[in-house]
LUMFIZA-655462 format. One record per residue (C-alpha): x negated, y negated, z negated; residue in one letter. Coordinates in steps of 0.25 Angstrom, whole numbers, padded with zeros to 4 digits, always signed. Last residue first. Layout:
<recs>
XYZa ...
</recs>
This chain:
<recs>
+0262+0326+0249n +0253+0321+0238a +0262+0326+0227q +0263+0340+0233m +0248+0341+0235t +0245+0336+0221n +0254+0346+0214i +0249+0358+0221i +0235+0354+0220w +0236+0352+0206g +0244+0365+0203l +0233+0373+0211y +0227+0383+0200n +0241+0387+0195a +0244+0393+0209v +0234+0404+0208r +0236+0410+0222t +0240+0424+0222y +0232+0438+0224v +0240+0451+0226g +0234+0463+0219y +0227+0476+0222r +0225+0488+0213g +0236+0496+0221k +0240+0489+0233q +0252+0480+0233g +0249+0473+0246c +0235+0472+0254d +0224+0464+0246i +0231+0451+0242g +0233+0436+0246w +0239+0423+0242s +0253+0425+0235v +0254+0411+0227i +0254+0412+0212g +0260+0406+0199a +0271+0399+0205a +0280+0398+0192w +0294+0404+0190f +0302+0397+0179q +0309+0403+0166g +0297+0399+0157g +0287+0408+0165q +0290+0415+0178k +0278+0418+0187i +0279+0416+0202a +0270+0422+0212l +0274+0414+0225p +0272+0416+0239g +0261+0412+0248g +0258+0425+0254s +0271+0435+0253d +0271+0439+0267g +0259+0449+0265q +0261+0455+0251c +0264+0453+0237s +0262+0464+0228d +0268+0476+0221k +0264+0490+0225g +0250+0490+0218g +0246+0498+0205e +0238+0486+0200p +0250+0476+0200v +0250+0463+0206g +0246+0448+0204a +0233+0442+0207c +0227+0427+0205f +0221+0417+0213m +0215+0403+0212n +0204+0409+0203d +0199+0417+0215t +0201+0431+0221l +0192+0434+0234s +0197+0437+0248p +0195+0451+0254l +0187+0455+0266s +0179+0468+0264s +0191+0476+0259y +0187+0488+0251i +0176+0483+0242e +0184+0469+0242k +0196+0478+0237a +0189+0480+0223e +0186+0465+0222n +0200+0462+0224i +0204+0471+0213s +0194+0466+0204k +0198+0451+0206r +0212+0456+0203c +0209+0462+0190v +0200+0450+0186a +0211+0441+0188q +0221+0448+0180e +0234+0451+0188v +0247+0444+0188v +0259+0453+0187p +0268+0455+0199l +0283+0453+0201q +0289+0456+0215v +0298+0448+0225y +0303+0449+0239m +0310+0439+0248l +0317+0446+0259n +0314+0449+0273n +0303+0458+0270t +0291+0462+0279a +0287+0477+0278m +0277+0485+0270r +0279+0500+0270s +0279+0510+0259g +0294+0512+0258n +0295+0496+0258k +0284+0487+0255e +0286+0472+0256m +0279+0462+0265l +0281+0447+0262g +0293+0439+0259f +0288+0434+0245g +0289+0434+0230s +0280+0437+0218i +0285+0435+0204l +0273+0435+0194g +0271+0442+0181l +0260+0438+0172l +0251+0451+0170g +0238+0443+0170e +0240+0429+0166t +0240+0418+0176y +0238+0405+0168t +0246+0392+0171f +0237+0380+0168g +0246+0370+0174e +0260+0376+0175a +0264+0384+0188p +0272+0378+0199l +0286+0381+0198c +0294+0388+0210i +0303+0380+0218p +0318+0383+0221m +0324+0387+0234i +0336+0398+0234s +0343+0392+0222s +0342+0378+0227n +0331+0368+0229f +0331+0357+0239t +0318+0358+0248v +0312+0345+0252p +0309+0343+0266h +0296+0345+0275q +0290+0355+0265l +0276+0354+0260k +0269+0368+0260i +0259+0370+0249l +0247+0379+0249a +0239+0389+0241i +0228+0399+0243d +0217+0392+0236n +0208+0404+0237n +0212+0413+0248y +0199+0415+0254d +0197+0428+0263l +0207+0424+0273n +0196+0420+0282d +0198+0404+0283l +0204+0404+0269n +0200+0390+0264k +0210+0385+0254y +0204+0373+0247k +0213+0363+0252p +0226+0370+0247h +0235+0370+0259v +0246+0360+0261h +0256+0361+0272l +0265+0350+0277s +0280+0347+0280a +0285+0360+0281v +0300+0363+0286d +0308+0374+0278v +0313+0386+0287p +0328+0389+0287s +0331+0401+0296t +0319+0409+0290t +0326+0410+0276m +0337+0419+0280l +0328+0429+0287e +0318+0428+0276v +0329+0431+0265d +0325+0426+0251n +0330+0413+0254s +0327+0398+0252g +0314+0397+0258m +0306+0396+0272y +0293+0390+0277v +0291+0390+0291g +0283+0394+0304k +0268+0395+0300d +0265+0391+0286v +0251+0394+0283l +0251+0404+0271n +0236+0405+0267h +0237+0393+0258a +0248+0401+0250a +0261+0395+0247t +0268+0383+0239m +0280+0376+0245v +0283+0362+0243w +0294+0350+0246h +0305+0354+0235d +0294+0360+0227g +0287+0373+0223i +0293+0382+0234v +0285+0395+0235m +0278+0402+0247g +0277+0414+0255g +0272+0419+0268g +0277+0426+0281k +0271+0430+0294g +0269+0424+0307g +0258+0416+0302n +0265+0412+0289v +0280+0408+0289k +0283+0405+0275l +0292+0411+0264m +0296+0402+0252v +0301+0407+0238q +0304+0397+0228w +0318+0403+0226p +0313+0417+0220i +0327+0421+0214t +0336+0414+0223n +0340+0426+0231d +0335+0440+0226p +0321+0444+0228a +0320+0456+0237k +0312+0469+0231a +0298+0473+0231g +0290+0483+0240g +0279+0472+0241l +0286+0462+0233i +0288+0470+0220r +0300+0469+0211q +0304+0460+0200f +0317+0461+0193s +0329+0452+0190s +0325+0440+0198l +0331+0427+0193l +0341+0418+0201k +0342+0403+0200t +0327+0403+0202p +0319+0394+0192k +0304+0391+0196g +0306+0377+0199c +0317+0367+0196v +0316+0355+0206p +0315+0341+0201i +0327+0332+0201c +0324+0317+0200k +0330+0306+0191p +0335+0293+0196i +0327+0280+0196a +0334+0268+0189h +0328+0269+0175i +0334+0260+0165d +0329+0270+0154n +0344+0275+0152n +0345+0278+0166d +0348+0268+0177s +0358+0268+0189w +0356+0254+0195k +0366+0243+0197r +0358+0233+0189d +0369+0234+0178a +0367+0249+0176a +0373+0261+0181c +0369+0272+0171t +0360+0284+0174y +0360+0297+0165s +0347+0306+0164v +0348+0321+0163n +0335+0326+0157v +0326+0337+0163g +0314+0327+0165g +0316+0327+0180l +0330+0332+0183l +0331+0347+0187s +0332+0354+0200y +0336+0368+0205f +0345+0372+0193p +0351+0362+0195e +0353+0351+0205n +0349+0339+0197c +0357+0329+0188h +0359+0314+0187y +0368+0307+0177q +0377+0295+0180i +0381+0284+0171v +0390+0272+0175s +0387+0259+0168r +0390+0250+0180y +0397+0258+0191q +0394+0270+0199n +0408+0272+0203q +0411+0278+0190s +0407+0278+0175g +0401+0289+0167s +0393+0302+0168i +0392+0302+0184f +0383+0314+0189t +0372+0313+0198v +0365+0324+0207g +0353+0332+0210g +0343+0337+0220n +0340+0323+0224l +0347+0314+0215l +0357+0303+0222p +0355+0289+0218e +0367+0284+0210p +0378+0278+0218e +0380+0263+0216g +0376+0256+0204c +0389+0249+0201d +0392+0235+0197i +0406+0232+0190i +0412+0220+0197q +0412+0206+0192c +0421+0197+0202e +0418+0184+0209p +0425+0171+0207l +0431+0164+0218s +0422+0155+0226f +0419+0140+0229h +0426+0135+0216w +0436+0125+0219q +0436+0109+0216g +0434+0105+0230n +0420+0102+0228s +0417+0116+0224q +0414+0121+0210c +0403+0130+0212m +0402+0145+0211d +0391+0155+0207s +0390+0170+0209f +0378+0180+0209s +0373+0192+0217v +0387+0194+0222l +0393+0207+0227e +0403+0206+0238r +0417+0213+0238g +0423+0198+0239d +0415+0194+0227m +0408+0203+0216m +0398+0200+0205l +0393+0212+0199k +0396+0219+0185y +0386+0228+0176g +0383+0216+0167k +0394+0205+0167d +0395+0197+0180c +0390+0183+0181r +0398+0172+0188v +0392+0158+0190y +0399+0144+0190i +0394+0131+0196y +0399+0117+0194d +0398+0109+0206r +0411+0102+0205y +0417+0104+0191l +0421+0116+0182y +0428+0113+0169e +0426+0117+0155p +0413+0126+0159l +0410+0140+0158v +0397+0142+0166p +0398+0153+0170t +0408+0164+0174v +0406+0178+0168k +0408+0192+0173g +0416+0205+0169k +0429+0198+0175a +0426+0184+0180v +0433+0172+0175v +0438+0159+0180g +0432+0148+0189p +0439+0136+0181s +0444+0126+0191p +0435+0117+0199c +0434+0102+0195k +0429+0091+0205v +0418+0082+0200r +0419+0068+0197h +0417+0055+0204t +0415+0040+0202n +0419+0027+0209y +0419+0013+0205n +0427+0002+0212l +0427-0012+0217s +0436-0020+0225w +0438-0031+0235g +0439-0046+0233h +0450-0048+0244s +0454-0060+0251l +0462-0061+0265g +0456-0062+0279t +0449-0054+0290g +0454-0040+0284d +0449-0033+0272t +0448-0017+0272h +0442-0008+0262y +0442+0007+0265d +0439+0017+0253l +0435+0032+0256t +0434+0042+0245v +0427+0055+0246t +0426+0065+0234n +0441+0067+0233s +0451+0068+0222e +0452+0053+0220t +0454+0046+0207i +0457+0031+0209m +0455+0022+0196l +0458+0007+0197g +0467+0003+0210p +0462-0012+0205s +0474-0022+0207k +0472-0034+0216g +0478-0029+0229g +0473-0019+0238c +0472-0003+0239l +0476+0003+0252k +0484+0017+0252m +0482+0030+0258p +0475+0037+0247k +0461+0044+0248l +0456+0033+0258m +0456+0022+0247v +0460+0010+0255q +0456-0004+0250l +0464-0015+0257w +0464-0028+0263h +0474-0033+0274y +0488-0026+0272l +0486-0021+0258c +0499-0021+0251t +0501-0025+0236p +0514-0021+0229g +0527-0016+0234q +0533-0029+0233d +0522-0034+0242t +0508-0041+0238d +0498-0042+0249i +0484-0037+0247s +0470-0042+0246e +0460-0033+0239i +0456-0036+0224h +0451-0027+0214f +0443-0031+0201n +0449-0020+0192d +0438-0010+0197t +0442+0002+0205f +0439+0016+0200n +0438+0027+0211l +0436+0041+0208t +0430+0051+0217v +0431+0066+0217t +0418+0075+0217f +0417+0089+0222g +0414+0085+0236p +0402+0075+0234e +0405+0060+0235v +0410+0052+0245s +0414+0037+0242i +0418+0031+0256i +0418+0016+0257y +0424+0010+0269q +0424-0006+0272c +0433-0013+0282s +0431-0027+0279l +0436-0039+0288d +0435-0049+0277h +0424-0049+0266p +0429-0045+0252s +0429-0057+0243q +0420-0056+0230d +0421-0044+0221p +0417-0037+0230y +0410-0042+0242g +0412-0029+0250p +0421-0020+0242s +0415-0012+0230t +0410+0002+0227l +0404+0008+0214h +0399+0022+0213g +0400+0036+0207e +0396+0050+0213p +0387+0043+0223e +0393+0046+0237d +0397+0032+0242f +0398+0033+0257i +0396+0020+0265g +0401+0016+0279g +0410+0005+0274g +0406-0008+0269c +0392-0005+0263s +0389-0013+0250l +0380-0025+0253v +0364-0025+0252c +0354-0037+0253t +0341-0038+0259r +0341-0035+0274h +0348-0047+0277d +0357-0039+0285t +0363-0033+0273r +0359-0019+0269l +0370-0009+0266e +0375-0003+0253y +0381+0010+0250g +0369+0016+0245h +0359+0006+0240h +0353-0004+0249c +0339-0006+0255s +0329-0018+0257c +0316-0016+0263l +0302-0023+0260y +0290-0029+0266s +0275-0028+0268g +0274-0012+0264p +0289-0009+0261t +0297-0012+0248n +0310-0007+0247l +0321-0016+0240c +0334-0009+0236i +0346-0018+0232q +0347-0033+0235s +0333-0033+0242c +0324-0044+0242p +0329-0049+0229p +0339-0061+0229a +0337-0075+0236s +0337-0082+0223g +0325-0091+0228d +0316-0084+0217a +0316-0072+0224p +0319-0059+0217d +0306-0053+0210p +0297-0045+0219e +0298-0029+0218s +0304-0027+0231c +0294-0037+0239e +0283-0028+0235d +0273-0035+0242m +0263-0025+0249d +0248-0029+0246i +0239-0034+0257a +0225-0035+0253q +0213-0045+0249y +0199-0042+0244y +0190-0052+0238v +0175-0055+0238s +0171-0068+0231f +0160-0078+0230g +0145-0075+0228i +0142-0086+0218n +0127-0091+0218q +0130-0103+0226q +0119-0109+0234l +0114-0122+0229e +0120-0136+0232p +0131-0134+0220n +0142-0143+0221t +0146-0138+0234d +0159-0131+0231d +0165-0118+0235t +0179-0114+0240q +0185-0101+0244f +0200-0102+0248v +0209-0089+0248l +0223-0090+0255t +0233-0079+0254l +0245-0073+0262r +0254-0062+0260n +0261-0067+0247g +0260-0067+0232p +0245-0063+0229f +0240-0051+0222l +0226-0052+0214i +0218-0040+0213p +0211-0038+0200q +0196-0041+0201n +0195-0054+0194g +0201-0067+0199p +0190-0075+0193h +0192-0090+0188h +0180-0098+0184g +0174-0098+0171d +0172-0087+0161t +0166-0077+0171s +0172-0063+0171n +0172-0062+0186q +0165-0073+0192q +0170-0087+0195g +0180-0093+0205c +0195-0091+0208f +0207-0100+0212k +0220-0092+0212g +0234-0092+0217l +0233-0106+0223i +0246-0109+0231n +0244-0114+0245q +0253-0102+0250d +0245-0093+0242y +0231-0097+0238l +0218-0090+0232v +0206-0100+0229t +0192-0095+0228l +0184-0106+0220s +0170-0113+0220d +0170-0127+0212y +0183-0129+0204f +0185-0115+0200c +0195-0120+0190g +0183-0121+0181t +0171-0116+0188s +0165-0102+0193a +0157-0101+0206e +0163-0090+0213i +0160-0075+0211d +0173-0066+0215l +0171-0052+0218h +0181-0040+0223t +0192-0049+0222f +0206-0042+0225t +0216-0051+0232l +0230-0046+0235q +0239-0052+0247i +0254-0049+0247q +0261-0041+0257y +0275-0042+0264g +0270-0051+0274e +0257-0047+0281p +0244-0051+0275v +0238-0065+0275q +0225-0071+0270l +0220-0085+0273d +0205-0086+0269w +0198-0100+0265q +0184-0104+0263k +0179-0117+0258l +0165-0116+0255q +0155-0127+0250s +0145-0119+0243p +0140-0105+0248p +0145-0091+0244y +0135-0082+0236p +0132-0069+0244r +0143-0058+0243p +0149-0065+0250y +0144-0075+0260q +0157-0083+0261p +0167-0078+0251s +0174-0065+0254q +0188-0060+0258i +0192-0045+0261e +0203-0039+0268g +0217-0032+0267h +0230-0031+0275m +0225-0034+0289v +0230-0043+0300p +0229-0039+0314l +0224-0049+0324a +0226-0050+0339g +0216-0046+0349g +0225-0040+0359s +0240-0045+0358d +0241-0048+0373g +0246-0034+0377q +0252-0028+0365c +0253-0027+0349s +0263-0016+0345d +0277-0013+0340k +0287-0004+0348g +0280+0009+0345a +0286+0019+0335e +0271+0023+0330p +0269+0009+0325v +0257+0000+0327g +0243-0003+0323a +0229+0003+0328c +0214+0002+0324f +0201-0001+0332m +0187-0001+0329n +0187+0013+0326d +0190+0016+0340s +0203+0020+0347l +0202+0024+0362s +0207+0016+0374p +0219+0021+0382v +0215+0021+0397d +0218+0037+0398a +0233+0034+0396n +0242+0047+0394t +0233+0055+0384k +0226+0042+0380k +0239+0039+0372a +0238+0050+0363e +0224+0047+0360n +0228+0032+0356i +0239+0038+0347s +0229+0048+0340h +0220+0037+0338s +0230+0028+0332c +0234+0039+0323k +0220+0041+0318a +0218+0027+0315q +0231+0025+0307d +0240+0014+0312v +0240+0000+0307v +0254-0005+0305p +0260-0016+0314l +0266-0030+0311r +0269-0038+0323i +0266-0052+0329y +0269-0061+0340k +0264-0074+0345l +0272-0081+0355k +0273-0081+0370n +0272-0066+0370a +0270-0059+0384i +0282-0050+0388y +0284-0035+0387y +0297-0029+0392s +0306-0017+0388d +0314-0026+0378g +0304-0037+0374v +0290-0032+0370n +0279-0042+0367e +0266-0043+0375l +0254-0051+0367g +0254-0064+0360f +0248-0057+0347g +0250-0052+0332s +0249-0040+0325v +0252-0041+0309l +0247-0028+0302r +0257-0018+0295f +0251-0008+0286l +0253+0005+0292l +0239+0011+0289l +0230+0003+0280s +0219-0005+0286l +0206-0001+0280l +0198-0001+0293f +0201-0015+0296f +0194-0020+0283n +0195-0035+0285f +0185-0045+0280v +0191-0059+0280l +0182-0070+0285f +0176-0080+0277g +0162-0074+0276g +0158-0079+0290l +0162-0094+0290l +0175-0098+0296s +0180-0102+0310y +0193-0109+0315f +0196-0117+0303p +0185-0120+0302e +0173-0123+0310n +0163-0115+0302c +0154-0120+0291h +0140-0118+0287y +0134-0124+0274q +0120-0129+0272i +0111-0131+0260v +0097-0135+0259s +0090-0128+0248r +0077-0127+0257y +0077-0136+0268q +0086-0136+0280n +0083-0151+0283q +0092-0155+0272s +0097-0151+0258g +0112-0150+0255s +0126-0145+0261i +0121-0145+0276f +0133-0142+0284t +0133-0131+0295v +0143-0129+0307g +0153-0120+0312g +0158-0113+0325n +0144-0107+0327l +0135-0111+0315l +0122-0119+0319p +0110-0113+0312e +0103-0117+0299p +0088-0117+0298k +0086-0112+0284h +0089-0100+0276t +0093-0097+0262n +0092-0086+0251y +0096-0086+0237n +0090-0075+0228l +0092-0066+0216s +0084-0056+0209w +0083-0043+0201g +0085-0039+0187h +0074-0029+0187s +0072-0017+0177l +0064-0005+0178g +0068+0009+0183t +0073+0017+0196g +0066+0008+0206d +0070-0007+0210t +0069-0013+0224h +0074-0025+0231y +0070-0027+0246d +0072-0041+0251l +0072-0044+0267r +0071-0057+0273v +0075-0061+0288t +0075-0075+0294n +0061-0076+0290s +0051-0087+0285e +0054-0084+0270t +0055-0094+0259i +0055-0088+0246m +0060-0096+0234l +0059-0091+0220g +0051-0077+0218p +0058-0077+0205s +0049-0072+0193k +0053-0059+0185g +0045-0049+0192g +0046-0044+0206c +0045-0047+0221l +0038-0037+0231k +0030-0042+0242m +0029-0037+0256p +0037-0048+0263e +0052-0045+0265t +0055-0049+0251v +0053-0037+0241q +0060-0036+0228l +0054-0027+0218w +0055-0016+0207h +0045-0005+0205y +0031-0009+0209p +0033-0024+0208c +0021-0030+0203t +0020-0043+0194p +0008-0052+0194g -0007-0049+0197q -0010-0045+0183d +0001-0036+0183t +0016-0036+0179d +0025-0025+0183i +0039-0029+0190s +0054-0028+0188e +0062-0038+0196i +0068-0051+0190h +0072-0064+0196f +0081-0074+0190n +0074-0086+0196d +0082-0085+0209t +0076-0081+0222f +0076-0091+0234n +0074-0084+0247l +0072-0092+0260t +0076-0086+0273v +0072-0092+0287t +0082-0096+0299f +0078-0095+0313g +0083-0081+0315p +0097-0079+0308e +0097-0074+0294v +0093-0060+0288s +0092-0058+0273i +0089-0043+0270i +0092-0037+0256y +0087-0024+0253q +0089-0016+0240c +0082-0004+0235s +0087-0002+0221l +0083+0010+0212d +0088+0003+0199h +0098-0007+0198p +0094-0022+0196s +0097-0027+0182q +0106-0039+0181d +0104-0052+0188p +0106-0046+0199y +0113-0032+0200g +0108-0029+0214p +0098-0040+0218s +0103-0054+0222t +0104-0061+0235l +0110-0075+0238h +0113-0081+0252g +0109-0091+0263e +0108-0091+0278p +0118-0078+0278e +0112-0065+0284d +0110-0057+0272f +0109-0042+0277i +0114-0032+0267g +0108-0019+0262g +0105-0025+0249g +0109-0017+0236c +0124-0019+0232s +0128-0011+0220l +0136+0000+0222v +0151+0002+0224c +0160+0015+0225t +0172+0018+0233r +0170+0016+0248q +0162+0029+0248d +0151+0022+0256p +0148+0013+0243r +0154-0001+0241l +0144-0012+0238e +0141-0020+0225y +0136-0034+0223g +0150-0040+0221h +0160-0030+0217h +0164-0018+0225c +0176-0014+0235s +0185-0001+0237c +0196-0002+0246l +0210+0005+0245y +0221+0012+0253s +0236+0011+0258g +0236-0004+0257l +0223-0008+0251t +0219-0007+0236n +0205-0013+0233l +0197-0005+0223c +0185-0013+0216i +0173-0006+0209q +0172+0009+0210s +0183+0011+0219c +0193+0024+0219l +0188+0026+0205p +0179+0038+0201g +0177+0051+0209s +0184+0059+0198g +0192+0067+0208d +0205+0061+0202a +0203+0048+0209p +0204+0036+0199d +0217+0031+0196p +0226+0022+0205g +0225+0007+0205s +0215+0006+0217c +0223+0016+0225e +0235+0007+0225d +0244+0016+0233r +0252+0007+0244d +0266+0011+0244i +0272+0017+0257a +0287+0017+0257q +0299+0026+0256y +0314+0024+0256y +0325+0033+0251a +0339+0036+0254s +0346+0048+0248f +0357+0059+0250g +0372+0056+0252i +0378+0065+0242n +0391+0070+0248q +0386+0083+0252h +0394+0089+0264l +0401+0102+0259e +0395+0116+0258p +0389+0112+0244n +0379+0122+0239t +0370+0118+0252d +0358+0111+0245d +0351+0098+0248t +0337+0095+0250q +0329+0083+0252f +0314+0084+0252i +0306+0071+0251l +0290+0072+0253t +0281+0060+0250l +0267+0056+0255k +0258+0045+0252n +0255+0048+0238g +0259+0048+0224p +0274+0045+0228s +0281+0033+0222l +0296+0034+0219i +0304+0021+0220p +0314+0018+0208q +0328+0018+0213n +0333+0031+0206g +0327+0044+0209p +0340+0052+0205h +0339+0066+0198h +0352+0074+0197g +0362+0072+0186d +0367+0059+0179a +0368+0051+0191s +0363+0037+0190n +0358+0037+0205e +0363+0049+0212q +0358+0064+0212g +0346+0070+0217c +0331+0069+0216f +0319+0077+0215k +0306+0070+0212g +0291+0069+0214l +0290+0084+0218v +0276+0088+0221k +0274+0094+0235d +0264+0083+0239d +0273+0072+0234y +0288+0077+0233l +0302+0070+0233v +0314+0079+0232t +0328+0075+0236l +0338+0084+0230s +0351+0093+0232d +0355+0104+0224y +0346+0106+0212f +0342+0091+0210c +0337+0096+0196g +0351+0096+0191a +0361+0091+0202s +0365+0079+0209a +0368+0078+0224e +0359+0068+0231i +0362+0053+0231d +0349+0044+0232l +0349+0030+0237h +0338+0019+0240t +0327+0029+0235f +0313+0023+0235t +0301+0032+0238l +0287+0026+0237q +0276+0033+0245i +0262+0030+0241q +0251+0024+0251y +0236+0026+0252g +0239+0037+0263e +0250+0032+0273p +0264+0036+0271v +0271+0049+0272n +0285+0055+0269l +0288+0069+0271d +0304+0070+0271w +0311+0083+0269q +0325+0087+0271q +0332+0099+0267l +0347+0099+0268q +0357+0109+0265n +0369+0100+0262p +0372+0087+0270p +0368+0073+0266y +0380+0062+0262p +0380+0050+0271s +0370+0040+0268p +0361+0047+0272y +0364+0059+0282h +0351+0065+0279r +0344+0060+0267s +0336+0047+0269q +0322+0043+0270v +0317+0028+0272a +0303+0023+0276g +0291+0016+0272h +0276+0016+0276m +0276+0025+0288v +0266+0036+0292p +0265+0039+0307y +0266+0053+0312c +0261+0056+0326m 
</recs>
């Protein structure tokens, strides 16, 4: 369980010793709601840098930065908070202390020490809420410690929202033996729509008499029978309504209870009424008595006055009204009693009254504590809303057996005159003695004061006293010309106690019409630190740093000083201190007066490595010495500067001492006798100097400075096309700092020319160096393809240069290398003559390099290469055992089959009965790409819109049947023949004539064409299916057709039928791209 505290200290790690590097510490401070946090730095020494870049202390509220601090007080760089407190907007604050790791040595800055405390937020003086709901309190706002209260002027009451006030309208029971009642707003106009009820109820045995004043006005309607009261009325118990402009005067009832109902509607005008009431048959008063002031025999207008047996009793109305439910958290309360007290490990009954100050604990935390205790002790009672807790979480302070029933003083309350808000009686003398804990003052706020006015408040008055001194004497009404009214502004009194005396005279035998006063008092923390110095010459509360706390204050000292046993004054520490500011002032104890005897003081000046210390002694130097012929010797008193093994004494100042160190130790010694007045010195520091860093070939060292001092940085950047290298490693960047030893941490790097690495290899091509070497900056290369089988996309050679970004780039700053695309339809060797296939001749090697042989259903088929992954054939050629290419010899070729990845038959090919060869086209995707050479090259696809003109000669090739000596036989060599394209009508007529002979023949479609000669003898045949019909145009061979079907082979009047490839260009390209 966490208990918020009201004040505390926060220090950096190791304080007051130097803090280590690589620190990240966070403090989350929290005080009760209704308070703010005030942060006061007693010391701050954090490495200075622009923007506090290296080391810093950041102060945040709700993730908003309130300040980022570093440096030393009065330093030129950094951002020091100074000695003025920092006030947070709310009840929480976060501190983050962060140090860097740039210096591997221990930091010599010592960090910070700060004190925080809860400061009561004055909600009443703040701006109205931002939600537009109006001010915190509509009439009177009373600040309390940690919160606030709203109150109302006389005649008004607080709404349930505890903020706004409304006009009072009945609702009360008036049970005093006499009193005064008025309608709302009287004598001004009564508000509309009133329905007010007033009940006067006194003890049985008494009767009530009402006496209306003359100023009576309730709206009525005049009739012959007198005024009637249809809209506005006052009804007094009996069933009659009063209205009109005539006062009812005296009304004697025979009852101890009288009810008055006052009613107005939404219109009309009434000024209302006023009455006094009294009773007869006075009863004896327990612990008191009664005195007749005037009259006799208890008759009308007789006046009596009750009194109590003072000083042991007082009349009801004189008691203080406490609001226990508004007790603020952690405000200290005085608990007293004669209960058990703890001595060592034992408890004894106290013989004297004991007391202790304890804070009130939040109700939820108290309930949780009791519930935890119930887990181990079932007899623990439960906490109710009629109880509260006080104590400290660390234990050791509490009330105990025998203290039960003791009082707990409070921090605020309310005081009212007798019978308030009804008129006070005459001949009153009431006194209230107020007291709050020490360290607080009392503030009074009058919510209402209406006491008979007179010069000097001679008749009736409220007197305020402090230690028998009159601080104020009040009477009158607000804005009245006579009397002395305190107003509504709070009045702060000087101490923690106050006496209020309310006195009224008896000159007027009639009941007073003034209603008295209501005042609110509260404890206000006394800021002892802002008080002027005591008039008795005893010096301020604290000689150096004063820190206010709720109800008290604390003294603290600057770094290098310590608090004396009086807890007020500070003295220079004698030994044990480290002075780490870059400059400072040291003196011996008591300087320039006599140094104390038996001193053994050590002073250590230790600044950051990288700085050296210079000492400058003032002229007023005196340390006891013994004069000898060799000069003064230091036998009994001396100052030793540890850098040099010599002791200083005598009356001559050492003057300026330049050291070459960042740490200097001074030991000051006196014995039990003798006389020394001591010494005084100023010290300062300067940064160590580093040598010039030099130059770097093909690079620059920045910045260029006349001299380089500790913590100066340099940077090395290479010229374009060069890289930073050190010890064989490439660096992304290089920076170095002048070290505390006066040397650079690293040697300078080199700038070496960059290289782009080996150019990316080009598939089916290569690269040639045009200029430069070893792939270095500005080297130029050129890609080329393996001709004549491949050519560069675009057909233009492109040069690439090694750029500064280490990438090979062309003239358009494009890094992607070119592509080599296959050359189609250009065999390296051309046929000299064309022969027949059927009965034709062998094709020479490398003349038809796109030819493919397929194993189909135990036989052979043909195909043609159209890409490095693709073969085109007829759809009726279903690949059975293999695909072969690269030779014209069947036996040689079948030793190296090509792996197939997938088959792609045209989706509209439907030839279930071998009578429909429409769409007879298919593609075979190869498992691995083919590298083209003289024996394997692709054939070109026809151009878009290619026309099949009659007589156009096509080259047909294949491994099908050949005719020899009138017989057909299988061939082991690639055969070829040239045949003309036949006009479509001639071909269709030939097929129709054949159908008259053969009953089952396929039909010719627009996706087919014919080739051949009418006399026969030249044709493709079985085994050639799927092979190419190539047409040469523009120096290239194009795949115009695919061998599909025919009627026998080479018969007169019959022609071979081929798939018209030009009709399938879209399908071919889409299939290859999709796969």
